[in-house]
C-alpha positions in Angstrom: -0.1 -0.1 0.2 2.1 3.0 -1.0 -0.8 5.0 -2.0 -2.9 6.6 0.4 -6.4 7.5 -1.1 -6.4 10.1 -4.3 -2.4 10.6 -3.7 0.3 8.5 -4.8 1.9 8.5 -1.6 1.7 9.7 2.0 4.1 12.1 1.3 2.0 13.2 -1.5 -1.0 13.4 1.1 1.2 15.0 4.0 2.2 17.9 1.2 -1.1 18.0 -0.3 -2.8 18.3 3.6 -0.4 20.6 5.2 -1.0 23.4 1.6 -5.2 22.8 2.7 -4.2 23.7 6.3 -2.2 26.6 5.9 -5.2 27.8 2.7 -7.5 27.5 5.9 -5.6 28.6 8.4 -5.2 32.1 5.7 -8.7 32.7 5.7 -9.3 31.5 9.5 -6.5 35.0 9.7 -8.3 37.2 8.1 -11.6 37.0 10.5 -9.5 37.7 13.5 -8.5 40.7 15.6 -4.6 40.8 15.8 -4.7 39.3 19.4 -6.8 36.5 18.2 -4.2 36.0 15.2 -1.1 35.8 17.4 -3.1 33.5 19.8 -3.9 31.3 17.1 -0.6 31.3 16.1 0.7 30.1 18.9 -1.9 26.9 18.5 -2.2 25.9 14.3 -1.5 21.9 14.7 -3.6 19.6 17.2 -1.0 17.6 19.3 -1.0 14.9 20.8 0.8 12.3 23.0 -0.6 8.3 22.7 1.0 4.9 23.8 0.4 2.4 21.1 1.1 -1.1 19.9 1.6 -1.7 16.9 -0.3 -3.7 14.8 1.2 -3.8 11.3 4.4 -2.6 9.8 3.3 -1.6 6.1 6.3 -0.5 3.9 7.6 2.3 3.9 6.9 5.6 1.9 10.3 7.1 0.1 8.6 8.9 -2.3 9.8 12.8 -1.6 10.5 12.4 2.6 10.7 8.5 3.6 8.2 7.8 6.1 8.0 4.4 7.7 3.7 3.8 8.5 2.7 1.9 11.7 -0.9 0.8 11.2 -0.9 1.3 15.4 -4.0 0.4 18.3 -4.4 3.0 20.6 -3.7 2.3 24.5 -3.6 5.6 26.4 -3.7 8.9 25.8 -1.5 10.7 27.6 -2.3 14.6 26.1 -5.3 15.6 23.4 -5.6 18.7 22.1 -10.1 19.4 22.9 -10.4 19.7 18.7 -9.4 15.8 18.0 -9.8 14.8 21.2 -13.5 13.0 20.2 -12.0 11.2 17.7 -8.6 10.6 19.9 -10.9 8.9 22.4 -13.2 7.1 20.0 -9.8 5.0 18.7 -9.0 4.7 21.9 -12.2 2.6 23.1 -12.8 1.3 19.3 -9.2 -0.7 19.1 -9.4 2.0 15.3 -6.2 1.6 13.5 -3.7 4.8 13.2 -1.2 5.3 10.1 1.7 6.5 12.2 4.0 8.5 9.7 7.4 8.6 11.2 9.6 10.7 9.0 13.7 9.5 8.6 16.1 10.8 6.8 19.8 12.6 7.8 17.7 14.8 9.9 15.2 12.3 11.4 17.5 8.7 11.6 15.6 5.2 11.3 13.8 3.9 14.6 14.9 0.9 15.0 12.6 -1.9 16.5 9.7 -0.8 15.1 7.6 -4.2 14.6 4.3 -5.9 15.3 3.5 -5.8 19.2 5.8 -3.5 20.3 4.5 -0.8 21.9 5.6 3.3 21.8 4.4 5.8 22.7 4.0 8.8 19.8 3.9 12.5 20.0 2.8 14.4 17.1 0.0 16.6 14.8 -3.2 14.0 14.9 -5.5 14.2 11.8 -8.3 13.1 12.2 -9.9 10.8 9.1 -12.8 12.7 8.1 -10.9 15.6 7.6 -7.8 13.0 5.8 -10.8 12.4 3.6 -11.9 15.6 2.9 -8.9 16.3 1.9 -8.4 13.2 -0.8 -6.3 10.7 2.0 -8.1 7.5 3.0 -10.4 7.6 5.5 -8.4 6.7 8.3 -6.7 8.7 10.9 -3.4 9.7 10.3 -0.5 10.9 12.9 2.7 12.6 11.7 4.7 14.5 12.8 6.5 13.1 14.4 9.9 14.3 15.3 11.3 18.0 16.6 10.1 20.0 16.9 6.6 19.2 17.5 6.5 15.4 17.8 8.7 12.2 18.9 9.1 8.8 19.0 9.8 6.4 21.9 11.0 2.7 21.5 12.3 0.7 24.0 12.7 3.3 26.4 14.9 5.3 24.1 13.1 8.7 22.7 13.5 9.5 18.9 12.8 13.1 17.9 
């Protein structure tokens, strides 16, 4: 599974999602006062931190930025964002899988030990299944930006940023 919805790769989806997010953010900014704009800029991503078990390891997406793709089942929610908390809690309760995209390159090393059954902690930006589908992706919630400056992945007690 290298594509994601109408996109030829997960990377293409993430680039499309980011462009759509920025466009929506600009539209919101035009409707806000200067004070409200500064406050909103500080919180323009829906960041969550979860514990999860890797259910399935998919082939890496090597189109553009390289990403390890794993489907996970949430086991605990450490921190959530009010904008996406209903979706996060729904996944925790239903055991529905979430696609986690973990970028690796010269600045973000590939993480060892990402195999089915391993429990990991992940912090990153949560994209609801509906939002992913609205911009042309699969109807599957996605956790990405799992590296600095926003996120991280903890495997076997080691933190990868």
